[in-house]
KEKOLPA-895851 format. One record per residue (C-alpha): x, y, z. Coordinates in steps of 0.5 Angstrom, whole numbers, padded with zeros to 4 digits, always signed. Example, Ala and Ser with C-alpha at 12.3 -4.5 7.8 and 13.67 -1.06 7.14 Angstrom:
REM residues 2
+0025-0009+0016+0027-0002+0014
//
This chain:
REM residues 643
-0025+0001+0073-0017+0000+0072-0015-0004+0065-0009-0007+0063-0006-0003+0058-0001-0008+0056-0006-0011+0052-0007-0005+0047+0001-0006+0045-0001-0008+0038-0007-0003+0037-0002+0002+0039+0003-0001+0034-0002-0001+0028-0004+0006+0029+0003+0009+0030+0004+0006+0023-0002+0009+0020+0000+0016+0023+0007+0015+0021+0004+0014+0014+0000+0020+0014+0005+0024+0017+0010+0023+0011+0004+0024+0006+0002+0031+0009+0010+0033+0009+0011+0031+0002+0005+0035+0000+0008+0041+0003+0011+0047-0001+0015+0052+0004+0013+0058-0001+0005+0057-0001+0002+0052+0004-0004+0051+0009-0003+0052+0016-0008+0046+0017-0003+0041+0014+0002+0044+0020-0003+0043+0025-0005+0036+0022+0002+0034+0023+0003+0037+0030-0003+0032+0032+0000+0026+0029+0006+0027+0033+0002+0029+0039-0002+0022+0038+0004+0018+0037+0008+0021+0043+0001+0020+0048+0001+0013+0046+0009+0012+0047+0009+0015+0054+0003+0011+0056+0007+0005+0054+0013+0007+0057+0017+0007+0050+0021+0013+0053+0026+0013+0046+0019+0015+0042+0017+0019+0047+0023+0023+0047+0024+0024+0039+0016+0026+0039+0017+0031+0045+0022+0035+0041+0019+0034+0034+0012+0037+0037+0016+0043+0040+0019+0045+0034+0012+0044+0030+0009+0048+0035+0013+0054+0034+0011+0053+0026+0004+0053+0028+0005+0060+0032+0009+0063+0027+0015+0064+0031+0019+0061+0025+0018+0060+0018+0017+0053+0014+0023+0052+0010+0026+0046+0006+0030+0044+0012+0025+0043+0016+0021+0038+0011+0027+0034+0010+0028+0034+0018+0021+0032+0019+0022+0026+0014+0028+0024+0017+0024+0024+0024+0019+0020+0021+0024+0015+0019+0027+0015+0026+0020+0014+0029+0019+0008+0024+0026+0005+0026+0024+0005+0034+0017+0002+0032+0020-0004+0029+0025-0004+0035+0019-0005+0040+0015-0009+0036+0020-0014+0032+0026-0014+0037+0031-0010+0032+0037-0006+0034+0036+0001+0036+0040+0005+0031+0042+0010+0037+0047+0015+0032+0041+0016+0028+0037+0018+0034+0042+0023+0036+0043+0026+0030+0036+0027+0029+0036+0030+0036+0042+0035+0034+0039+0037+0027+0032+0039+0030+0035+0043+0036+0040+0046+0031+0033+0048+0027+0030+0051+0033+0037+0055+0035+0037+0058+0028+0030+0060+0029+0031+0063+0036+0037+0067+0033+0034+0070+0028+0028+0072+0032+0033+0075+0037+0036+0079+0031+0029+0082+0030+0026+0088+0033+0023+0086+0040+0017+0089+0039+0015+0086+0032+0010+0081+0033+0012+0074+0029+0008+0074+0023+0004+0067+0022+0006+0064+0015+0001+0065+0009-0005+0060+0010-0012+0060+0009-0014+0059+0016-0020+0062+0020-0019+0065+0027-0018+0060+0033-0024+0058+0036-0026+0060+0043-0023+0057+0049-0028+0054+0053-0028+0049+0060-0030+0042+0059-0031+0037+0065-0027+0030+0064-0029+0024+0068-0026+0018+0068-0029+0013+0074-0024+0008+0077-0018+0010+0073-0011+0009+0077-0007+0014+0080-0001+0013+0076-0005+0013+0070-0009+0019+0072-0002+0023+0073+0000+0021+0066-0006+0023+0063-0006+0030+0066+0001+0031+0064-0002+0030+0057-0008+0034+0057-0004+0040+0059-0002+0040+0052-0009+0042+0050-0010+0047+0055-0010+0049+0063-0012+0043+0067-0015+0044+0074-0017+0039+0079-0025+0038+0081-0026+0039+0089-0028+0032+0092-0027+0028+0086-0020+0025+0084-0023+0022+0078-0025+0028+0074-0021+0035+0072-0023+0041+0068-0020+0043+0062-0020+0050+0059-0018+0049+0052-0020+0050+0045-0019+0043+0042-0025+0039+0040-0029+0033+0044-0026+0028+0039-0018+0031+0040-0019+0030+0048-0022+0023+0047-0017+0021+0042-0011+0023+0047-0015+0019+0053-0015+0013+0048-0010+0008+0051-0011+0010+0058-0019+0010+0059-0024+0005+0058-0028+0009+0052-0034+0006+0055-0033+0010+0062-0030+0016+0059-0035+0022+0060-0033+0029+0057-0038+0035+0058-0039+0042+0057-0038+0045+0064-0040+0052+0067-0035+0051+0073-0030+0056+0074-0023+0053+0074-0019+0054+0081-0013+0059+0081-0009+0054+0085-0004+0049+0081-0007+0042+0079-0006+0038+0085-0003+0032+0081+0005+0030+0081+0006+0030+0073+0011+0025+0071+0018+0028+0069+0019+0029+0061+0024+0024+0058+0032+0026+0059+0032+0029+0052+0035+0037+0050+0029+0041+0049+0029+0046+0044+0023+0050+0047+0019+0049+0052+0012+0046+0051+0006+0050+0050-0001+0048+0050-0003+0048+0042-0009+0052+0040-0012+0050+0033-0012+0056+0029-0015+0053+0023-0021+0050+0026-0021+0044+0021-0023+0038+0023-0019+0032+0025-0015+0029+0020-0016+0022+0017-0009+0020+0021-0013+0021+0027-0019+0018+0026-0017+0010+0026-0014+0012+0033-0020+0015+0036-0026+0011+0032-0027+0007+0039-0028+0014+0043-0032+0017+0038-0037+0012+0040-0036+0013+0047-0037+0021+0046-0042+0021+0041-0046+0014+0042-0045+0012+0035-0043+0005+0033-0036+0004+0030-0036+0003+0023-0030-0002+0022-0026-0007+0026-0019-0010+0026-0018-0017+0024-0011-0021+0023-0009-0023+0016-0009-0030+0019-0016-0030+0021-0018-0028+0014-0014-0033+0010-0017-0038+0014-0024-0036+0013-0022-0036+0005-0020-0043+0006-0026-0045+0009-0030-0042+0004-0026-0045-0002-0027-0052+0001-0035-0050+0001-0035-0048-0006-0032-0055-0008-0037-0059-0003-0042-0055-0007-0040-0056-0014-0040-0064-0012-0047-0064-0009-0049-0060-0016-0045-0065-0020-0048-0071-0016-0055-0068-0017-0055-0067-0025-0057-0075-0025-0064-0074-0021-0071-0074-0024-0073-0066-0023-0080-0069-0022-0079-0073-0017-0073-0069-0013-0076-0062-0015-0075-0059-0008-0068-0062-0007-0066-0059-0014-0069-0052-0012-0065-0053-0005-0059-0054-0009-0060-0049-0014-0061-0044-0008-0054-0047-0005-0051-0045-0011-0053-0038-0011-0051-0037-0004-0045-0040-0004-0043-0036-0010-0045-0029-0007-0041-0032+0000-0035-0033-0004-0035-0026-0008-0036-0023-0001-0031-0026+0003-0026-0025-0003-0027-0018-0003-0025-0018+0004-0018-0019+0002-0018-0014-0003-0014-0007-0002-0014-0001-0005-0008+0001-0010-0007+0007-0005-0003+0002-0001+0002+0001-0006+0002+0008-0009+0003+0011-0002+0010+0008-0002+0013+0012-0008+0012+0020-0007+0018+0019-0002+0022+0015-0006+0021+0019-0012+0023+0026-0008+0029+0023-0005+0031+0020-0012+0030+0026-0016+0034+0030-0011+0040+0025-0011+0040+0025-0019+0039+0033-0020+0032+0032-0023+0025+0035-0022+0020+0030-0022+0012+0031-0022+0009+0025-0019+0002+0023-0021-0003+0017-0019-0009+0015-0022-0014+0010-0020-0011+0009-0013-0018+0007-0010-0018+0001-0015-0018-0006-0011-0013-0012-0012-0012-0018-0008-0008-0017-0002-0003-0023-0004-0002-0019-0011-0001-0013-0008+0005-0015-0003+0008-0018-0009+0007-0012-0014+0011-0007-0010+0018-0010-0012+0017-0010-0019+0014-0003-0019+0020+0000-0015+0024-0003-0021+0020+0001-0026+0019+0007-0022+0027+0008-0021+0028+0006-0028+0023+0012-0031+0027+0017-0026+0034+0015-0028+0034+0013-0035+0027+0016-0038+0026+0023-0035+0032+0027-0037+0036+0033-0033+0032+0039-0033+0037+0043-0038+0036+0037-0043+0029+0038-0042+0029+0045-0043+0033+0044-0049+0028+0039-0052+0023+0044-0051+0020+0041-0045+0018+0043-0038+0024+0043-0033+0020+0038-0029+0019+0031-0032+0012+0028-0031+0012+0021-0028+0005+0017-0027+0003+0011-0024-0004+0009-0025-0009+0003-0024-0015+0001-0027-0020-0005-0028-0020-0008-0035-0024-0014-0036-0022-0019-0031-0015-0016-0030-0012-0010-0026-0008-0006-0031-0002-0002-0027+0002+0003-0032+0008+0007-0030+0009+0012-0035+0014+0018-0036+0015+0024-0041+0022+0023-0042+0026+0021-0048+0023+0014-0049+0027+0008-0051+0032+0008-0056+0031+0003-0061+0038+0003-0064+0042+0003-0058+0038-0003-0055+0039-0007-0062+0047-0005-0061+0047-0008-0054+0043-0014-0056+0048-0016-0061+0054-0014-0057+0051-0019-0052+0051-0025-0057+0043-0024-0059+0041-0026-0066+0037-0020-0067+0034-0018-0074+0034-0011-0076+0026-0012-0079+0023-0014-0072+0018-0010-0069+0019-0004-0064+0014-0008-0059+0019-0014-0060+0025-0009-0059+0022-0007-0053+0022-0014-0050+0029-0015-0051+0030-0010-0044+0028-0016-0040+0033-0020-0042+0038-0022-0036+0044-0018-0035+0041-0013-0041+0043-0005-0040+0044+0001-0044+0046+0005-0039+0053+0009-0040+0055+0008-0033+0054+0004-0027+0051+0008-0021+0048+0006-0014+0041+0007-0017+0041+0002-0024+0046+0000-0030+0048-0007-0028+0043-0010-0032+0039-0013-0026+0032-0011-0025+0028-0011-0031+0029-0019-0032+0026-0020-0025+0020-0015-0026+0018-0020-0032+0019-0026-0028+0016-0024-0022+0010-0021-0026+0009-0028-0030+0009-0032-0023+0003-0028-0021+0000-0030-0028+0001-0023-0031+0003-0020-0037+0008-0014-0038+0007-0010-0044+0012-0004-0046+0010+0002-0051+0015+0008-0052+0016+0014-0057+0023+0017-0058+0022+0024-0054+0015+0023-0052+0016+0018-0046+0015+0010-0044+0009+0007-0041+0010+0000-0038+0003-0004-0037+0002-0010-0032-0004-0014-0033-0006-0018-0027-0011-0023-0025-0016-0020-0019-0014-0025-0015-0010-0031-0014-0014-0036-0010-0020-0037-0015-0018-0038-0022-0023-0037-0028-0021-0044-0032-0023-0048-0038-0024-0055-0037-0021-0060-0042-0020-0067-0043-0014-0071-0045-0016-0079-0044-0019-0080-0038-0016-0074-0034-0019-0067-0033-0014-0061-0033-0016-0054-0032-0013-0048-0037-0012-0041-0034-0018-0037-0038-0013-0031-0039-0008-0035-0043-0014-0038-0048-0015-0035-0054-0019-0039-0058-0020-0047-0060-0021-0050-0067-0021-0057-0070-0014-0058-0074-0014-0060-0081-0009-0065-0083-0006-0061-0088-0005-0055-0083-0001-0060-0079+0007-0061-0080+0012-0065-0077+0019-0062-0076+0025-0067-0076+0027-0067-0069+0023-0061-0067+0016-0064-0066+0010-0062-0070+0007-0055-0072+0000-0052-0074-0001-0047-0079-0007-0042-0076-0009-0037-0081-0002-0037-0084+0002-0037-0077+0006-0043-0075+0005-0045-0068+0008-0051-0064+0003-0056-0063+0004-0059-0056+0000-0066-0054-0002-0067-0047-0002-0074-0049+0005-0074-0050+0007-0069-0044+0003-0073-0039+0003-0080-0042-0005-0080-0042-0009-0085-0047-0012-0080-0051-0012-0080-0059-0005-0080-0062-0008-0077-0069-0008-0069-0069-0014-0068-0074-0018-0072-0069-0017-0068-0063-0018-0060-0061-0013-0055-0061-0013-0050-0056-0009-0043-0058-0005-0041-0052-0001-0034-0051+0004-0033-0045+0009-0028-0045+0008-0026-0052+0009-0033-0055+0003-0037-0058+0003-0045-0058-0003-0050-0059-0005-0055-0054-0008-0061-0057-0013-0064-0053-0019-0069-0054-0025-0065-0051-0027-0058-0049-0031-0060-0042-0033-0053-0040-0031-0046-0037-0031-0046-0029-0028-0042-0023-0024-0047-0019-0020-0046-0012-0013-0047-0013-0008-0050-0008-0001-0050-0008+0001-0057-0011+0009-0056-0009+0007-0054-0002+0002-0060-0001+0006-0065-0005+0012-0064-0009+0014-0060-0016+0011-0063-0022+0013-0060-0029+0008-0057-0033+0003-0056-0027+0002-0050-0023-0003-0052-0018-0009-0057-0016-0016-0056-0015-0022-0061-0013-0028-0061-0018
//
């Protein structure tokens, strides 16, 4: 049967995003001096997959760009030209242009046509220069394939591809695409079948047919039929009106490698059709996941209500009911953990954005930087992941601009010319700790103190290094000698700290002169579920985030002092902390005497304080809702929950 392909637009957009990200990752890993030809083959297949999908949906601008890109990549695969840094830069620019065109069709943005035209001229120029170089060599000399650890090309074979019910216009477009994999000939008496002479795998063929043929109907079989000598009896659609550097030829994989990870999502459904297996993943919109999490949150609240009401029941008379409530509690907890894990995403989603930025920024500043990631599989809540990108971007840019020295300065200091920038993530307790480390010159204590005094900050000489490092988070603070388009304006680090604090996280800095700097960010695993300490003040119950609680103690009268016009302080092991009474903050009918209450010691942003309450109720997980969005802003309250 014929299917309406417009319903797959969003699928194509999602797949294209993944393919472009994979392409950039492969390109950043290429070294012209020594590379694996399998990577070039994988990049070619990415371009080919995007071209096939774009052509199917009639996105001629994307089809035109990928057609030219694909032709140039094919010449590299065949060894007709040598890979250079210029090629890699041009291919990265092509990725940016394709990303822009994708946003044009998906989000309705305006096409940057000059960028498209400039890219096509650049790709054509690379093809022309390679053609000129080839013409200057001896005509009898066969072009050598670049050094690559690649086995011999697999043998050609003939496969029969049957597509029942496919429309003629779709068949014409598909035959043109299949021509990229080899020679296509019709099957006598069956206009829905063709013979393909190719060396490509069954998976590659299925992936190419992805957006035209219903996976359940596609049949790919080895064939003993000899291909006909006549030309294919199909009228192929014309290629887009774009100047092509070289004629497009059928690709042959000389690496013999398996399909790259970039193509697996695109062909997951077709693997099922080809091999009879079940798909291992499905796409679900974020809105549906959030709705599920909200419902589970309400279920957790309801379960807590039932459990609370059942505490007063006689266990002998209501044994079965209490057992059922206990089982409900366990199942709800497991369900909550399982649903929350759906929102968890690997940190690689964030880390993968930085190799390109590091490469471009280091080149712009004339520095050499080796970028290393660790713990990319560490998972974090999706809401946190999306909001951590900007702070990490500031930190990475600062490390490259201010931290890592120029090559000549590093060599003079006895270091390698290339600096090392490490981005890592790991689980520590109930937190995810993300660290940005460099082996640069480190923070200069004297310069930071001098700048702080220049800005009017009262800073004594005897403060610790940790306190000095915290000064760089002050608004408008910068020790840069000059302002550049990268940094130096004193904005960024204060935003980093403010954004991290808004996520319930903390920022810590460690630095040593000449050895480098490490900025450590500790974040809660999720924003939706909070581990809290329940406390009572008067008749009201409040929840304190557990990651802020250090300890609790019974104040002694001699440890509490009054400061005129400043309130109360409490002495804890020789350290004086401000004593904040919930009774005064929220006007509750709690105890007025500090010695009759309990002091909970809290720490946030490196500062400590004591909170005076009436009673510690207990520790529990709570589902937090945004109070400002559902009611109004209340000073001192970050959210609300139902116990």
